[in-house]
C-alpha positions in Angstrom: 90.7 -121.4 90.9 89.5 -122.3 87.4 86.4 -120.9 85.9 84.0 -123.3 84.3 81.1 -123.3 81.8 78.6 -126.1 82.1 81.1 -128.0 84.2 83.8 -127.9 81.7 87.2 -126.2 82.2 87.7 -123.1 80.1 91.3 -123.8 79.3 90.3 -123.6 75.6 89.2 -120.0 76.1 92.5 -119.1 77.8 94.5 -120.7 75.0 92.4 -118.8 72.4 92.9 -115.4 74.2 96.6 -115.9 74.6 96.8 -116.7 70.9 94.7 -113.7 69.9 96.7 -111.3 72.1 99.9 -112.5 70.6 98.5 -112.4 67.1 96.6 -109.1 67.4 94.6 -110.0 64.3 93.8 -113.5 63.1 91.8 -114.8 60.1 89.1 -117.4 60.8 89.3 -120.1 58.2 87.5 -123.4 57.4 87.1 -125.9 60.2 87.3 -123.0 62.8 91.1 -122.6 62.3 92.7 -119.3 63.2 95.7 -118.0 61.3 97.8 -115.0 62.4 99.9 -112.8 60.1 103.0 -115.0 60.6 101.1 -118.1 59.4 100.8 -119.6 62.9 97.5 -121.6 63.2 95.3 -122.6 66.1 92.2 -124.8 66.0 89.3 -123.3 68.0 86.0 -124.9 68.8 82.9 -123.1 67.8 81.6 -123.0 71.4 84.8 -121.4 72.6 84.7 -118.8 69.8 81.0 -118.1 70.5 81.7 -117.6 74.2 84.6 -115.2 73.5 82.5 -113.2 71.1 79.5 -113.2 73.5 81.6 -112.1 76.5 83.2 -109.3 74.5 86.7 -110.8 74.7 87.2 -110.9 70.9 85.5 -108.9 68.2 84.8 -110.1 64.6 84.7 -108.2 61.4 84.1 -110.5 58.5 86.5 -113.4 58.8 89.0 -111.4 60.9 89.1 -111.6 64.7 90.9 -109.4 67.2 91.2 -109.5 71.0 89.6 -106.7 73.0 91.1 -105.0 76.0 88.8 -107.1 78.1 90.7 -110.2 76.9 93.8 -109.0 78.6 91.9 -108.2 81.8 90.2 -111.6 81.8 93.6 -113.4 81.6 95.0 -111.1 84.3 92.1 -112.0 86.6 92.7 -115.7 85.9 96.4 -115.4 86.8 95.6 -113.4 89.9 93.1 -116.0 91.0 95.6 -118.7 90.5 98.2 -116.9 92.6 96.0 -115.8 95.4 93.3 -118.5 95.8 92.3 -117.2 99.3 92.1 -113.5 98.4 88.3 -113.5 99.0 88.9 -114.3 102.7 90.7 -111.1 103.4 
């Protein structure tokens, strides 16, 4: 089961959260590009960033972003939903 927002797949949110959990801290640069401490970069759309901030999955302090504990829980729920698509029936 994939969660959607306005009919669009939230795979971008999942990619963002995976990147943020691996990076721990990332810097938000021009053109909505995230850069971690090792220099890895990831483009992120403003709508995905806004959703992650609004939902409390990442926090922002200046130009620095970090994943919250809720981000890990969100990804775990997504994984569990994919593995047990009929869990709600039991």
